[in-house]
C-alpha positions, -999 to +999 in steps of 0.1 A: +000+000+000+014+034-010+012+063+014+030+095+009+039+099+046+041+079+077+014+088+101+028+088+136+000+086+161+011+092+196+003+062+219-009+077+251-005+044+270+032+049+268+027+074+296+022+047+322+046+024+341+040-013+338+022-016+371+000+013+361-010-002+328-026-031+345-049-009+366-081+008+357-070+042+345-090+072+356-090+106+340-080+120+374-052+094+378-020+112+388+010+106+365+043+114+381+067+139+365+093+112+365+071+090+343+061+118+320+097+130+315+109+095+308+083+091+281+090+126+268+125+114+258+110+085+238+085+108+222+112+134+213+135+107+199+108+092+177+097+125+163+132+138+157+145+106+141+115+094+121+089+121+115+091+130+077+074+164+081+087+176+114+103+207+098+079+211+069+061+241+082+085+253+109+122+255+112+142+234+137+146+263+162+108+267+164+102+230+168+129+229+195+110+256+215+079+234+213+099+205+227+114+227+255+080+241+264+065+206+266+094+193+287+089+223+311+052+216+315+059+179+323+080+188+353+050+184+375+025+156+382-005+156+359-038+138+357-045+117+326-068+143+312-042+171+317-015+149+301-037+141+271-046+178+266-010+189+270+002+163+244-026+172+220-017+208+222+019+200+216+012+178+185-011+205+172+018+230+175+038+208+151+014+218+123+012+184+108-022+171+098-011+135+103+003+138+138-020+137+169-027+119+201-049+093+183-085+088+195-084+052+181-053+033+194-055+039+231-060+011+256-096+002+265-092+017+300-078+050+286-106+052+261-132+046+288-117+072+311-110+100+285-135+095+257-166+079+270-181+112+280-216+126+276-220+151+248-244+178+237-251+204+210-247+242+214-260+274+199-247+307+214-233+297+248-228+267+269-228+273+307-224+310+301-192+305+279-195+322+245-191+300+214-163+321+201-142+314+232-150+277+231-139+274+195-108+295+201-099+271+230-107+239+211-088+248+179-055+249+198-058+211+203-069+200+168-045+186+142-039+204+109-012+212+083+005+245+087-017+275+096-048+260+080-072+268+109-102+265+086-094+228+083-091+226+121-124+244+124-140+220+100-127+190+120-146+203+150-179+197+132-200+168+144-211+143+117-216+111+137-191+093+114-168+067+132-163+061+169-146+095+177-148+131+167-125+159+178-152+180+195-165+151+215-130+144+228-117+179+237-149+197+247-158+177+278-121+176+288-118+214+286-154+223+296-169+195+318-206+197+325-217+214+357-238+190+379-242+168+349-260+195+330-256+222+304-271+256+303-276+266+267-284+301+254-302+297+221-313+323+196-342+310+176-347+318+140-367+350+133-368+359+170-348+385+190-352+370+224-324+347+237-338+314+251-321+297+280-324+259+282-311+235+308-304+201+292-288+168+303-260+152+282-269+124+259-246+097+245-230+098+211-252+069+200-284+086+211-274+118+193-267+099+161-301+084+163-317+119+166-296+131+136-309+103+114-345+107+126-343+144+115-321+143+084-323+107+072-296+081+068-261+094+077-227+078+069-216+058+099-187+039+084-159+046+059-177+023+035-206+048+035-183+075+021-181+056-012-213+057-033-223+057-070-256+064-086-271+075-120-287+109-115-305+110-149-301+098-185-270+120-189-252+122-156-236+098-131-224+107-096-194+091-079-186+099-042-152+090-029-150+104+006-118+087+017-087+070+004-081+050+036-087+017+018-071-005+045-102+003+067-128-003+040-147-036+040-158-032+004-135-041-025-129-006-037-113-016-070-143-038-079-166-009-068-149+015-093-149-012-121-187-017-116-193+020-116-175+027-148-190-004-164-225+009-157-216+043-171-205+026-204-235+003-205-260+031-201-241+055-223-239+081-196-221+112-210-213+131-178-198+121-145-195+141-113-167+129-090-173+142-055-142+142-032-153+168-007-140+160+028-115+134+015-083+137+036-063+113+015-047+079+023-038+053-002-022+069-033-032+039-054-068+052-056-056+082-075-038+060-100-067+035-105-092+063-109-068+082-132-065+052-154-103+051-158-102+087-170-069+087-190-082+096-225-046+106-231-014+102-212-014+120-178+019+132-165+021+145-130+043+175-120+078+165-111+082+156-074+103+136-052+092+116-021+114+124+009+118+100+038+135+106+071+150+071+078+159+037+063+153+015+094+136+019+127+161+014+155+157-012+182+155+016+208+122+030+194+107-001+177+087-012+209+069+021+209+056+022+173+029+004+155+017+006+119-007-010+094+022-016+070+052-037+083+074-024+055+076+010+072+100-006+098+127-017+073+134-001+039+169-015+035+181-016-001+151+005-013+164+040-007+190+065-018+205+088+009+204+125-001+228+153+009+201+171+028+197+143+054+166+128+037+162+096+017+143+089-015+132+058-034+157+041-058+129+030-082+100+048-097+069+039-077+046+042-106+031+075-095+047+099-120+026+091-151-006+074-162-005+059-197-033+065-221-062+040-217-080+030-248-110+020-227-111+052-207-143+071-199-144+094-230-172+118-220-171+148-196-162+146-159-162+172-132-143+170-099-158+185-067-132+190-040 
């Protein structure tokens, strides 16, 4: 599987000693400064040695200041919630959209303690805190490339897709409910008065049910982000909402083959390809889709994939996991460059798509 970068998701369970890992972890559980600083050295070593985009948006002096600031804040005992928020703010400061304290790969006890919170919706204020202040606070913890805060803001939206969403994680940690309740200030449409409501939290599952009851079927899995339909006698619609194919249960190549076969069989002249919200993943999807559309040869702009390492050292190997074992050892596959990076010896087949005599010959439109 071809991915342009390695996604380093910080594993929060590294923050605990062996005896602590076997216990039921509470969000108020105290983590000692000694434990935190020990794992800080592991974290720093992994990022500095293996992260391919550590200095993509900031220079080394700026990144060093982020490390120094994190180390300083770890020189005191912290609760699990405090440690998670601190690390999330640190990873956000790195300005890499693929680096965050993952919601998905924590231990069961950590997930239950941090993420199994009650949630709610909001209009103008929650518990007398203005929306603008809440957003300004939350956005400091959300991943994103460079200074793209519009993307971070978009990631705070609630769609119900998947097990976790950024707002559901960070909001209750930063702004816990008061007496298990939320006071909402709501401005109703076409009315000048501000309505104050006191509501109890509901679960994520309950909220998703309410969303579907009001708005109809919603995507709940990554498979749901792929769809195809014929809109009319002239136009087809193909939705590809994710390239994370390793988590799809559908055969995505067969899905694309069937879609284009139907377009041909029904003589559909126009195709809308909707990729809104797609954050990338497997580069092979681009190549397979490109081949379906290659009326003539498609040459991509010249580029070179840069990698930070050839092999993962034994020192850091126990702390890393990945969906692709080849990430651990690339011996014999790379060329070392003078700038400290590596690149591939062989072309990986992503520089050109040859003309396809069976390509879709009509008009297509991408929506991104």
